[in-house]
C-alpha positions as CSV (number, residue, x, y, z in Angstrom):
1,M,32.8,44.1,-158.8
2,S,29.6,42.0,-158.5
3,L,28.0,40.3,-155.6
4,A,28.0,36.6,-155.2
5,P,25.9,35.2,-158.0
6,A,24.9,32.0,-156.0
7,N,23.0,34.2,-153.5
8,A,22.0,37.0,-155.9
9,P,20.0,36.0,-158.9
10,D,20.1,39.6,-160.3
11,S,23.5,41.0,-159.3
12,S,23.0,44.2,-161.2
13,A,19.9,44.9,-159.0
14,D,22.0,44.3,-156.0
15,I,24.7,46.7,-157.2
16,R,22.0,49.3,-157.6
17,L,20.7,48.6,-154.1
18,L,24.3,48.8,-152.8
19,E,24.7,52.3,-154.4
20,R,21.3,53.4,-152.7
21,C,22.5,52.0,-149.4
22,S,25.7,54.1,-149.5
23,L,23.8,57.2,-150.6
24,A,21.1,56.6,-147.9
25,M,23.6,56.2,-145.1
26,D,25.4,59.4,-146.2
27,N,22.0,61.3,-146.1
28,L,21.2,59.7,-142.7
29,K,24.6,60.8,-141.3
30,R,23.8,64.4,-142.5
31,Q,20.5,64.4,-140.9
32,V,21.8,63.1,-137.5
33,S,24.6,65.7,-137.6
34,R,21.9,68.4,-137.5
35,V,21.2,67.5,-133.9
36,V,24.3,65.6,-132.7
37,V,27.6,67.2,-133.0
38,G,30.6,65.0,-133.7
39,Q,30.6,61.3,-132.6
40,D,31.2,60.3,-136.3
41,A,32.7,57.0,-135.3
42,V,29.8,56.1,-133.0
43,V,27.3,57.1,-135.8
44,D,29.2,54.8,-138.3
45,A,29.1,51.9,-135.7
46,M,25.4,52.5,-135.2
47,L,24.8,52.4,-139.0
48,I,26.9,49.2,-139.3
49,T,24.7,47.6,-136.6
50,L,21.5,48.7,-138.4
51,L,22.6,47.3,-141.7
52,A,23.7,44.1,-140.2
53,R,20.4,43.8,-138.3
54,G,22.2,43.5,-135.1
55,H,22.1,45.1,-131.6
56,A,24.6,47.5,-130.1
57,L,25.7,48.4,-126.6
58,L,26.6,52.1,-126.1
59,V,29.0,52.7,-123.2
60,G,29.7,56.2,-122.0
61,V,29.3,58.6,-119.2
62,P,26.0,60.7,-118.9
63,G,25.5,63.6,-121.2
64,L,27.2,62.3,-124.3
65,A,24.0,62.2,-126.4
66,K,23.6,58.4,-126.5
67,T,19.8,58.6,-126.1
68,L,19.7,61.6,-128.6
69,L,21.7,59.5,-131.1
70,V,19.3,56.5,-131.1
71,S,16.1,58.6,-131.2
72,S,17.5,60.7,-134.0
73,V,18.4,57.7,-136.1
74,A,14.9,56.3,-135.6
75,Q,13.3,59.6,-136.7
76,A,15.5,59.9,-139.8
77,L,14.6,56.3,-140.7
78,S,10.8,56.7,-140.2
79,L,11.0,53.8,-137.6
80,T,9.0,53.5,-134.5
81,F,11.0,54.1,-131.3
82,G,10.6,52.7,-127.9
83,R,12.4,53.5,-124.7
84,V,12.8,51.4,-121.6
85,Q,14.4,53.1,-118.5
86,F,15.9,50.2,-116.6
87,T,15.6,50.5,-112.9
88,P,16.0,48.0,-110.0
89,D,12.2,47.5,-109.6
90,L,11.6,46.9,-113.4
91,L,9.9,43.5,-114.1
92,P,10.1,41.4,-117.2
93,A,6.5,42.0,-118.0
94,D,7.2,45.8,-118.0
95,I,9.4,45.2,-121.0
96,T,7.8,42.4,-123.0
97,G,4.1,43.1,-122.1
98,T,1.6,40.9,-120.4
99,D,-1.9,39.3,-120.6
100,V,-4.6,41.5,-119.2
101,V,-8.3,40.7,-118.5
102,S,-10.7,42.7,-120.7
103,E,-14.4,42.7,-120.9
104,A,-16.4,42.3,-124.1
105,D,-20.1,42.9,-124.6
106,G,-21.5,40.1,-126.7
107,G,-25.3,40.3,-127.1
108,G,-26.0,41.7,-123.7
109,V,-23.7,39.2,-122.0
110,V,-20.4,40.5,-120.6
111,R,-17.6,38.2,-121.3
112,R,-14.1,38.3,-119.9
113,E,-11.2,37.3,-122.0
114,L,-7.4,37.6,-121.8
115,R,-5.8,40.0,-124.2
116,F,-2.1,40.5,-124.7
117,M,-1.0,44.1,-124.1
118,P,2.4,44.7,-125.9
119,G,5.3,46.2,-123.9
120,P,7.7,49.0,-125.1
121,I,9.8,46.3,-126.8
122,F,7.3,46.1,-129.7
123,E,8.9,48.9,-131.7
124,N,11.5,49.0,-134.5
125,L,14.2,50.6,-132.5
126,V,14.3,50.0,-128.8
127,L,16.5,52.0,-126.4
128,A,17.4,50.0,-123.3
129,D,18.6,52.9,-121.2
130,E,21.1,52.0,-118.4
131,I,20.5,48.4,-118.9
132,N,22.8,47.4,-116.1
133,R,20.6,49.0,-113.5
134,T,18.0,46.1,-113.4
135,P,18.6,42.6,-112.0
136,P,19.6,39.7,-114.3
137,K,16.0,38.3,-114.2
138,T,14.8,41.4,-115.9
139,Q,17.8,41.7,-118.2
140,A,17.1,38.2,-119.4
141,A,13.7,39.3,-120.8
142,L,15.6,40.7,-123.7
143,L,17.4,37.4,-124.6
144,Q,14.7,35.8,-126.7
145,A,13.7,39.1,-128.3
146,M,17.3,39.9,-129.3
147,Q,18.1,36.4,-130.6
148,E,14.8,35.2,-132.2
149,R,12.9,38.4,-132.5
150,H,9.9,36.9,-130.8
151,V,8.5,37.3,-127.3
152,T,6.8,34.5,-125.5
153,A,4.2,35.6,-122.8
154,G,1.5,33.4,-121.3
155,G,2.4,30.5,-123.5
156,T,1.9,32.4,-126.7
157,T,4.7,33.6,-129.0
158,H,4.4,37.1,-130.5
159,A,6.5,38.2,-133.4
160,L,8.3,41.6,-133.0
161,P,8.2,44.2,-135.7
162,D,10.6,44.0,-138.6
163,P,13.1,45.6,-138.4
164,F,13.7,45.1,-134.7
165,Q,16.9,46.2,-133.1
166,V,18.1,47.0,-129.5
167,F,20.5,49.9,-128.7
168,A,21.4,49.6,-125.0
169,T,23.3,52.1,-122.9
170,R,25.5,51.5,-120.0
171,N,27.1,54.0,-117.6
172,P,30.6,52.8,-116.9
173,I,31.4,55.0,-113.8
174,E,28.5,54.1,-111.4
175,Q,28.6,50.8,-109.5
176,E,26.0,51.4,-106.8
177,G,22.8,49.8,-107.7
178,T,24.0,48.2,-110.9
179,Y,24.2,44.6,-112.0
180,P,26.7,43.0,-114.4
181,L,25.3,42.0,-117.7
182,P,25.2,38.2,-118.2
183,E,27.8,36.9,-120.7
184,A,25.1,35.3,-122.7
185,Q,23.4,38.6,-123.2
186,L,26.6,40.5,-123.9
187,D,27.3,38.0,-126.7
188,R,23.9,39.0,-128.3
189,F,25.3,42.4,-129.0
190,L,27.0,42.7,-132.4
191,L,29.1,45.6,-131.3
192,E,30.1,47.4,-128.0
193,V,30.6,51.1,-128.9
194,H,32.3,53.4,-126.5
195,V,31.1,57.0,-126.6
196,D,33.9,59.5,-125.7
197,Y,34.0,63.1,-124.7
198,P,33.7,65.6,-127.6
199,S,36.6,67.8,-128.6
200,E,36.9,71.3,-127.4
201,V,35.6,72.7,-130.8
202,E,32.7,70.2,-130.8
203,E,31.8,71.1,-127.2
204,R,31.6,74.8,-128.0
205,E,29.3,74.0,-130.9
206,I,27.1,71.8,-128.6
207,A,26.9,74.6,-126.1
208,R,25.9,77.0,-128.8
209,R,23.2,74.8,-130.5
210,T,21.6,73.4,-127.4
211,T,21.0,76.9,-126.0
212,S,19.6,78.5,-129.1
213,G,16.0,77.5,-129.5
214,D,14.2,74.3,-130.4
215,P,16.2,71.4,-132.0
216,P,15.5,70.9,-135.7
217,V,13.0,68.3,-137.0
218,L,14.8,65.6,-139.0
219,D,13.7,64.6,-142.5
220,A,13.1,60.9,-143.1
221,V,15.6,59.5,-145.6
222,V,14.7,55.8,-145.6
223,D,11.6,53.9,-144.6
224,A,11.2,50.5,-143.0
225,A,10.7,48.7,-146.3
226,E,14.0,50.0,-147.6
227,I,15.8,49.1,-144.4
228,R,14.5,45.5,-144.8
229,K,15.9,45.4,-148.3
230,L,19.3,46.7,-147.2
231,G,19.4,44.3,-144.3
232,A,18.7,41.4,-146.7
233,L,21.5,42.6,-149.0
234,I,24.3,42.5,-146.3
235,P,24.6,38.7,-146.0
236,R,24.8,38.4,-149.8
237,I,27.9,40.7,-149.9
238,P,30.9,38.4,-150.3
239,A,33.9,38.6,-148.0
240,T,37.4,37.6,-149.1
241,E,38.8,34.3,-147.9
242,E,41.6,36.3,-146.2
243,A,39.1,38.4,-144.4
244,I,37.2,35.4,-143.0
245,E,40.5,33.7,-142.1
246,L,41.5,36.9,-140.2
247,A,38.2,37.1,-138.4
248,V,38.4,33.5,-137.2
249,R,42.0,33.7,-136.2
250,L,41.4,37.0,-134.2
251,A,38.5,35.3,-132.3
252,R,40.5,32.1,-131.6
253,C,43.5,34.1,-130.4
254,T,41.4,35.5,-127.6
255,R,41.0,32.1,-126.0
256,P,43.6,31.2,-123.3
257,A,44.0,27.6,-124.5
258,A,44.6,28.5,-128.1
259,E,48.1,27.7,-129.4
260,D,48.4,31.1,-131.2
261,A,47.2,33.1,-128.2
262,P,49.6,35.8,-127.1
263,P,51.0,35.8,-123.5
264,E,48.6,38.5,-122.5
265,V,45.6,36.3,-123.2
266,A,46.9,33.4,-121.2
267,Q,47.8,35.8,-118.3
268,Y,44.6,38.0,-118.2
269,V,41.8,36.3,-119.9
270,R,39.5,33.6,-118.4
271,F,37.2,33.1,-121.3
272,G,37.7,34.3,-124.9
273,A,35.3,35.0,-127.7
274,G,33.2,32.1,-129.0
275,P,32.1,31.5,-132.5
276,R,29.7,34.4,-132.4
277,G,32.8,36.6,-132.2
278,S,34.0,35.6,-135.7
279,Q,30.5,35.6,-137.1
280,A,30.1,39.2,-135.7
281,L,33.4,40.3,-137.3
282,V,32.5,39.0,-140.7
283,L,28.8,40.2,-140.7
284,A,29.9,43.7,-139.4
285,A,32.7,43.9,-141.9
286,K,30.1,43.2,-144.7
287,A,28.0,46.1,-143.3
288,R,31.0,48.4,-143.2
289,A,31.8,47.6,-146.8
290,A,28.3,48.4,-147.8
291,L,28.4,51.7,-145.8
292,C,31.5,52.7,-147.8
293,G,30.0,51.6,-151.1
294,E,32.2,48.6,-151.5
295,A,30.9,45.3,-153.0
296,V,33.3,43.0,-151.1
297,A,34.4,43.1,-147.5
298,D,38.2,42.8,-147.0
299,L,40.9,42.7,-144.4
300,D,40.6,46.4,-143.6
301,D,36.9,46.0,-142.8
302,V,37.6,43.1,-140.3
303,A,40.6,44.9,-138.7
304,A,38.6,48.1,-138.2
305,L,35.9,46.3,-136.2
306,L,38.1,44.2,-134.0
307,L,37.7,46.2,-130.9
308,P,33.9,46.8,-130.9
309,A,33.1,43.3,-132.1
310,L,35.1,41.4,-129.6
311,R,35.8,43.5,-126.5
312,H,32.5,42.6,-124.8
313,R,33.0,38.9,-125.5
314,L,36.1,38.7,-123.3
315,V,35.9,37.7,-119.6
316,L,39.0,39.1,-117.9
317,S,40.5,37.7,-114.8
318,Y,40.9,39.4,-111.4
319,R,44.6,39.7,-112.2
320,A,43.8,42.0,-115.1
321,E,41.8,44.3,-112.9
322,A,44.6,44.3,-110.3
323,D,47.2,45.1,-113.0
324,G,45.0,47.8,-114.7
325,V,44.8,45.8,-117.9
326,R,41.8,46.6,-120.2
327,D,40.1,44.6,-122.9
328,S,41.7,47.0,-125.5
329,D,45.1,46.1,-124.2
330,V,44.5,42.5,-124.6
331,L,43.0,42.8,-128.1
332,G,46.0,45.1,-129.1
333,A,48.2,42.1,-128.3
334,V,45.9,39.7,-130.3
335,A,46.0,42.2,-133.2
336,R,49.8,42.3,-133.2
337,R,49.9,38.5,-132.9
338,C,47.7,38.3,-136.1
339,G,49.9,40.7,-138.0
340,L,47.8,43.8,-137.7
341,R,49.7,47.1,-137.2
342,G,48.7,50.2,-135.2
343,S,47.3,50.5,-131.8
344,L,43.8,50.0,-130.4
345,V,42.2,52.6,-128.1
């Protein structure tokens, strides 16, 4: 198979890059597995997000290695890593940076000038730890950065490094001192990935490794320049018409007013996924195909990403909460309406 000739003047070069992509991602997973036990599905979702140049929201209880996962990926990719611990007293300038007054000596005359001091967001991989612990005003400081990859401070726009990606974590069990994420910000995340408890065998291995000396130092398998090349490759990977049609139909079926929406959507959903939902499904499907070494994204790629790509784009009603209906239950009904078999968890 070859990549779309209209977008790729040298398809053979793209095929070689696709092969390098699959090999690099396999090497990356091996490196991460040296410090993180299990969580293979989470690692795959993170790699899909990386390749698609998107952002991901990691949801899970404390102690499941969410922070370690992000820092390990950054280390294995030779990327700079920044961490922002979100707290109720955090200010937008604590994230983006601010102008500071500095003194410069020019010919014996001390001059004062404003100089921009970048915040922790000016890194390749940024961990927004417990993002729901800060008020919406501070959460909104990430909106421009996540969408445009620029930061405006003091009337001046500053470009963020390339690549730039945000991996945010959210603790689902604590409600005291937390703030719901605005829908506009949730929509900026390509995937919402739920991190589950390890199996018994994995937990024994975790207990053995983490109590037996210093953790290993990871080897870098890809550099920033290679990541930029791989990121530029993903949009050029074609998707079948059937895959695009499925992605659009899945997103549209989450909207209560849609003719094809299942009864569960009309009953429990206030607002469904917007056009970014179908875009995210197609783009993530292309990244998944590249991760598997495939040159074309197909129906299986779209179906596999239905839950992480759309669950955070649904606004459920109070009735859903009262009846104990989850977003995965609604998306399971959407999947069945669109002819997909199997259950979502």
